[in-house]
C-alpha positions as CSV (number, residue, x, y, z in Angstrom):
1,M,-0.1,0.1,-0.1
2,F,0.9,3.6,-0.9
3,K,2.6,5.6,2.2
4,P,3.2,9.4,1.8
5,L,6.0,10.6,3.2
6,L,4.2,13.2,4.8
7,T,5.6,12.9,8.2
8,A,7.4,15.3,10.4
9,T,10.6,14.2,8.6
10,L,9.2,16.4,5.6
11,F,8.7,19.5,7.0
12,L,12.4,18.5,9.2
13,A,13.9,18.7,5.8
14,L,13.5,22.8,6.1
15,S,16.8,22.7,7.8
16,L,18.3,20.0,6.5
17,P,21.5,20.3,4.3
18,A,21.3,20.9,0.9
19,A,20.2,18.0,-1.7
20,E,24.1,16.5,-3.2
21,C,22.2,15.7,-6.3
22,K,22.8,19.6,-7.0
23,H,26.5,20.0,-9.1
24,R,26.7,24.8,-9.2
25,G,29.4,26.4,-9.8
26,V,30.4,29.9,-8.8
27,W,32.7,32.5,-10.0
28,F,34.3,33.6,-7.0
29,W,36.7,36.8,-7.7
30,Q,38.7,39.0,-5.8
31,D,36.6,41.7,-5.5
32,A,39.3,43.4,-3.1
33,G,36.4,46.6,-2.1
34,N,33.9,43.6,-0.9
35,P,33.7,41.6,2.1
36,Y,32.5,38.7,0.1
37,G,35.7,39.3,-1.9
38,A,38.3,36.2,-2.5
39,A,40.9,39.2,-1.1
40,N,39.0,39.5,1.3
41,I,38.2,35.7,2.8
42,V,41.3,33.6,1.6
43,G,43.3,34.1,4.0
44,N,40.5,34.2,6.7
45,A,40.0,30.8,8.6
46,V,37.2,32.4,9.8
47,L,35.6,34.4,7.3
48,E,37.0,31.0,5.0
49,N,35.2,28.8,6.6
50,Q,32.3,31.0,6.9
51,T,32.6,30.9,3.3
52,V,32.6,27.2,2.3
53,T,29.3,26.3,4.8
54,F,27.1,28.5,3.1
55,L,29.0,27.1,-0.3
56,T,28.2,23.0,1.2
57,G,24.6,24.5,2.1
58,K,23.8,25.8,-1.5
59,S,25.0,22.1,-3.2
60,V,28.5,24.2,-4.8
61,K,30.3,21.3,-7.1
62,R,33.0,24.2,-8.1
63,V,34.4,27.6,-7.5
64,Y,35.7,29.9,-10.2
65,G,38.6,31.6,-7.7
66,S,40.2,34.4,-8.8
67,Y,43.4,34.5,-6.4
68,G,45.6,36.6,-8.2
69,T,49.6,36.1,-7.4
70,Q,49.1,34.4,-4.1
71,P,49.6,30.8,-5.2
72,V,53.3,31.8,-5.2
73,T,53.6,34.7,-2.8
74,S,51.0,32.7,0.1
75,P,51.2,29.8,-1.2
76,S,50.6,27.9,1.5
77,V,47.4,30.5,2.0
78,S,46.2,29.1,-1.0
79,A,46.6,25.5,-0.1
80,T,44.5,25.7,3.2
81,W,42.3,27.1,1.2
82,N,42.2,24.5,-1.9
83,A,42.2,22.2,1.3
84,K,38.4,23.3,2.7
85,L,37.0,23.3,0.1
86,H,37.9,19.5,-1.6
87,A,37.2,18.5,2.1
88,T,33.8,19.3,1.6
89,G,33.5,17.1,-2.2
90,I,34.3,21.3,-4.1
91,Q,36.2,21.8,-6.3
92,S,38.9,24.0,-6.8
93,Q,39.2,25.5,-10.3
94,F,41.9,28.2,-10.9
95,L,40.3,31.3,-12.7
96,M,41.9,33.7,-15.4
97,S,39.9,36.3,-17.1
98,E,42.6,38.5,-18.5
99,T,40.9,39.5,-21.9
100,T,43.9,41.0,-24.5
101,S,45.3,37.1,-23.7
102,I,44.1,36.4,-26.5
103,F,47.3,38.6,-29.2
104,P,49.4,35.9,-30.0
105,S,52.2,38.6,-28.3
106,N,51.0,38.4,-25.3
107,H,51.0,34.9,-25.2
108,L,54.4,33.9,-23.5
109,T,52.4,35.7,-19.9
110,L,49.8,33.7,-20.3
111,L,52.2,30.3,-20.5
112,T,53.7,31.9,-17.7
113,K,51.4,33.0,-15.2
114,I,49.9,29.2,-16.1
115,S,53.5,27.9,-14.5
116,L,53.8,29.6,-12.0
117,R,50.6,29.9,-10.8
118,V,48.9,26.2,-11.5
119,L,51.2,23.6,-12.3
120,N,54.6,24.9,-10.1
121,F,52.4,25.1,-7.6
122,N,50.4,21.8,-8.0
123,S,53.5,20.1,-8.3
124,T,55.6,22.1,-5.4
125,P,57.4,19.0,-3.5
126,G,55.4,18.2,0.1
127,R,51.8,19.3,-1.8
128,T,49.4,17.3,-0.6
129,V,46.1,16.4,-3.4
130,P,43.9,17.9,-1.5
131,E,45.5,21.3,-1.7
132,E,46.2,21.1,-5.5
133,F,43.9,22.8,-7.8
134,D,41.7,20.7,-10.0
135,A,41.6,22.3,-13.1
136,L,42.0,26.1,-14.9
137,H,39.5,28.0,-15.6
138,L,39.5,30.7,-18.5
139,D,36.8,33.5,-18.7
140,I,39.5,35.5,-21.6
141,E,35.9,37.1,-22.9
142,P,37.1,39.0,-26.6
143,Q,33.9,41.0,-26.8
144,A,34.9,42.4,-23.4
145,L,37.5,44.5,-25.5
146,P,37.1,48.2,-25.5
147,N,37.0,47.9,-29.0
148,W,34.7,45.3,-29.8
149,S,32.0,47.3,-30.9
150,A,33.8,48.7,-33.5
151,L,34.9,45.7,-35.4
152,T,33.1,45.1,-37.9
153,S,31.9,41.4,-38.3
154,S,34.7,39.7,-40.2
155,E,37.1,41.2,-38.0
156,K,34.9,39.5,-34.8
157,R,35.8,36.4,-36.9
158,D,39.5,36.7,-36.8
159,H,39.8,37.9,-32.9
160,L,37.6,34.2,-31.3
161,L,39.8,31.9,-34.6
162,L,43.1,34.1,-32.2
163,L,40.8,32.4,-29.1
164,R,40.8,29.4,-30.6
165,D,44.6,29.4,-31.2
166,T,44.4,30.6,-27.2
167,Y,43.4,28.0,-25.8
168,A,45.6,25.4,-28.6
169,A,48.6,27.7,-26.7
170,I,47.6,26.3,-23.4
171,R,46.7,22.9,-24.2
172,Q,49.9,22.6,-26.2
173,H,51.8,24.1,-22.7
174,L,50.3,21.8,-20.6
175,V,51.6,18.9,-22.6
176,T,54.8,20.6,-22.7
177,Q,54.3,20.6,-19.2
178,G,54.2,16.9,-18.8
179,V,50.2,17.2,-17.4
180,P,48.8,16.3,-21.4
181,A,44.9,16.1,-19.6
182,F,44.6,18.5,-17.4
183,P,41.5,20.6,-17.6
184,V,40.7,23.4,-18.5
185,Y,37.6,25.4,-19.1
186,A,36.5,28.1,-21.1
187,D,33.5,30.7,-20.9
188,L,31.6,31.8,-23.4
189,P,28.7,34.3,-24.7
190,V,26.1,32.2,-25.4
191,W,26.0,34.3,-29.2
192,F,28.5,33.3,-30.8
193,D,27.0,30.2,-32.1
194,R,24.9,33.2,-34.3
195,L,25.1,32.7,-37.8
196,P,25.0,36.6,-39.1
197,V,22.2,36.2,-41.6
198,D,20.1,35.0,-38.2
199,G,21.3,38.8,-36.7
200,G,24.7,37.7,-35.4
201,Q,27.5,39.4,-34.8
202,I,30.1,37.3,-35.8
203,G,30.7,36.9,-39.2
204,W,31.0,32.9,-40.0
205,T,31.6,32.4,-43.3
206,N,28.5,29.5,-42.7
207,A,27.2,27.3,-40.9
208,A,30.0,24.6,-41.4
209,D,32.5,27.8,-40.5
210,R,31.0,28.2,-37.4
211,N,31.0,24.4,-36.3
212,Q,34.5,23.8,-37.3
213,W,35.1,27.0,-34.9
214,F,33.9,24.5,-31.6
215,T,35.3,21.3,-33.0
216,N,38.4,23.3,-32.9
217,I,37.6,24.5,-29.5
218,A,36.1,21.5,-27.9
219,A,39.7,19.3,-28.7
220,N,41.6,21.9,-26.6
221,L,39.0,22.4,-23.6
222,T,37.6,20.0,-20.9
223,G,34.2,21.8,-21.3
224,Y,32.7,25.8,-21.2
225,T,30.5,27.5,-19.5
226,L,27.6,29.1,-21.4
227,M,27.0,33.1,-20.3
228,A,23.5,33.7,-20.5
229,F,23.5,36.7,-18.4
230,D,21.2,38.7,-20.5
231,Q,18.1,37.2,-20.4
232,S,16.0,36.8,-17.3
233,S,13.9,33.8,-18.1
234,F,13.1,30.3,-18.3
235,S,12.5,30.1,-22.3
236,A,14.9,32.8,-23.0
237,I,17.8,31.5,-21.5
238,S,17.2,27.6,-22.7
239,N,16.6,28.8,-26.1
240,S,19.9,30.7,-26.2
241,V,22.4,27.5,-25.2
242,S,19.9,24.6,-27.2
243,W,22.2,24.6,-30.1
244,E,25.6,25.2,-27.9
245,L,23.8,21.7,-25.7
246,T,23.2,19.6,-28.5
247,N,26.2,20.6,-30.6
248,G,28.8,21.2,-28.3
249,I,31.4,18.9,-26.0
250,S,29.4,16.4,-25.2
251,T,28.2,16.3,-21.4
252,Q,30.9,19.0,-20.8
253,V,28.6,22.4,-21.5
254,R,27.0,24.0,-18.0
255,V,24.5,26.9,-18.3
256,A,25.4,30.8,-16.3
257,V,22.7,32.2,-15.0
258,E,23.6,35.8,-12.9
259,S,22.2,35.8,-9.2
260,D,21.8,40.0,-8.8
261,V,18.6,40.5,-7.4
262,G,16.2,43.5,-7.0
263,V,13.9,45.5,-9.2
264,T,16.1,46.7,-11.1
265,N,18.5,43.5,-11.0
266,T,17.3,40.1,-13.6
267,W,15.5,39.1,-10.8
268,T,13.0,40.7,-9.0
269,N,12.2,38.9,-5.6
270,M,15.0,35.6,-4.5
271,P,11.9,33.7,-4.9
272,A,11.5,33.9,-8.7
273,F,15.3,33.9,-8.7
274,N,14.9,30.5,-6.9
275,A,11.9,29.5,-8.7
276,M,14.7,30.5,-11.8
277,L,17.3,28.1,-10.3
278,E,15.1,25.2,-9.4
279,A,14.0,25.3,-12.9
280,F,17.1,25.1,-14.8
281,E,18.7,22.1,-12.0
282,T,15.7,19.8,-13.1
283,A,16.1,20.0,-16.9
284,Y,20.0,20.2,-17.0
285,D,22.1,18.9,-13.8
286,P,24.1,17.1,-13.4
287,T,24.3,16.8,-17.8
288,H,25.1,20.3,-18.1
289,A,24.9,21.7,-14.2
290,V,24.2,25.6,-13.9
291,D,26.8,28.2,-12.7
292,L,26.1,31.7,-10.9
293,Q,27.4,34.7,-11.6
294,S,28.9,36.0,-8.6
295,Y,29.5,34.4,-5.2
296,V,29.9,38.2,-4.2
297,K,26.1,39.4,-6.3
298,W,24.9,35.7,-4.4
299,R,25.6,36.9,-1.0
300,E,24.9,40.0,-1.7
301,A,20.9,39.5,-2.8
302,I,20.7,37.0,0.5
303,A,21.2,39.6,2.4
304,A,19.1,41.7,1.0
305,G,15.8,40.0,1.1
306,P,16.5,36.4,2.6
307,V,13.3,33.6,1.6
308,I,12.1,32.2,5.1
309,P,11.0,28.9,5.4
310,V,7.6,28.8,7.0
311,A,7.0,26.8,10.2
312,V,4.3,23.8,9.3
313,A,1.6,21.1,10.4
314,F,0.3,18.6,7.9
315,S,-3.6,17.5,7.8
316,L,-4.3,14.0,6.6
317,V,-7.7,13.9,4.6
318,S,-7.6,10.7,3.6
319,P,-4.4,8.8,1.9
320,L,-6.0,9.0,-1.7
321,L,-8.0,12.5,-1.5
322,G,-4.3,14.2,0.6
323,G,-4.6,15.8,3.3
324,E,-3.9,19.9,4.0
325,I,-0.5,22.3,5.2
326,V,-1.7,24.6,7.7
327,F,0.5,27.9,8.7
328,E,0.1,30.4,10.6
329,A,0.0,33.0,7.4
330,K,1.1,37.2,8.1
331,P,-1.0,39.5,6.5
332,T,0.3,40.9,3.2
333,A,3.0,38.0,2.8
334,T,3.0,36.2,-0.4
335,Y,3.6,31.6,-0.2
336,L,5.4,29.4,-2.0
337,V,4.3,25.6,-1.7
338,F,6.8,23.5,-3.2
339,H,7.0,19.7,-4.5
340,S,9.6,17.2,-4.9
341,F,9.9,13.4,-5.3
342,N,13.9,13.4,-4.1
343,L,14.4,16.4,-2.1
344,C,16.3,17.4,-4.7
345,H,14.2,19.6,-7.6
346,W,12.0,21.4,-6.3
347,Q,8.5,22.3,-8.5
348,E,6.7,25.2,-7.2
349,I,2.9,24.1,-7.5
350,L,1.2,27.2,-5.8
351,R,1.7,31.2,-4.9
352,I,-1.0,32.3,-2.3
353,K,-0.6,35.6,-0.7
354,S,-2.3,36.4,2.8
355,Q,-4.9,38.7,3.3
356,Q,-4.9,38.5,6.9
357,S,-3.1,37.4,10.0
358,G,-4.2,33.5,11.0
359,P,-4.2,30.1,9.9
360,M,-3.7,29.4,6.3
361,A,-4.5,25.8,5.1
362,V,-3.0,24.7,1.4
363,P,-4.4,21.6,-0.2
364,V,-2.0,18.9,-1.2
365,R,-3.2,15.2,-3.8
366,F,-1.4,12.8,-3.1
367,D,-2.2,10.8,-6.5
368,N,-0.5,8.1,-6.3
369,S,2.5,9.4,-5.9
370,Q,4.8,9.9,-2.8
371,G,6.7,13.7,-2.2
372,F,8.0,16.1,-0.1
373,W,7.0,19.5,0.1
374,R,8.1,23.3,1.7
375,I,7.2,26.1,2.2
376,E,8.7,29.2,1.3
377,S,7.2,33.3,2.6
378,F,8.8,36.6,0.9
379,I,7.5,40.3,1.5
380,E,6.7,41.8,-2.0
381,P,8.4,44.9,-2.9
């Protein structure tokens, strides 16, 4: 006989650690002027521990860290930080973002930095595996160059060829240094795939030309993240990454979204952001997963207006019909009811706004399926 998983354990799930089914990544920029920047956290044991607690609680499995020269000037600090991440199952990828690195005249400088900050750091005598960097993460964006908008479509294509060659130079350097399989990930905008006939900026000569570029970079990258930062809905983001998810690096194409929340930002409030995140992770995780830009924005959004879990009780009507979730409502608050079959992929099934204080009952059905429910509240701006 079906036994619904609607016991006290269901509602205690509100305070359980995040489920292991999610594989989020997050950019961890230096941001020296921000309390959540890597420059202010890494090297401070208390802040490091607080950060790791946050990351594990949010199911983050990859940190793309911008640490500058720290692995060279303070290697013990980097080693300790990496070990803390690894102790909780989080990858530590060294983030490099010098946009001008695409130019051949700057390749030597780039490769030297990779050797000093990653390869030599990892191979230091006495360095343990948990202290090492797991991968190199490249945020080299030719579209961020000051003169990008003034380039012709053909010149923009030439710049992407330079980016392709930069990836190849990095892979060859890793081969030369004796670590040919060392993972290398990159960040790409979602619109590089668009052909000129579809309004694309890049002067691809035809579809085969575009396809060959993606094939070439796949030969030297372990994977890449598609930065869908200019879209603010699931459908828009999904449409913008559909070609790459079908034609990209098999299981190593990830989707990235902004984590900025506020009236003038990508997501108007935390429930909207969380609902979007759940939708994407239901669609993409774990094969393509989701990355968040960035740790600073995420922490600031939560600090500005956290979603509040609601204490609830359950009243069973019948195993066939279902029952009611009952909680104390506050006036003008909006309540979101979520359902999950596995405590991982939560789906919003109801949104209701209370008009007055007092008990509120939300009916739930079983429909011959077991599951979990949770309720969150937030105050409308």
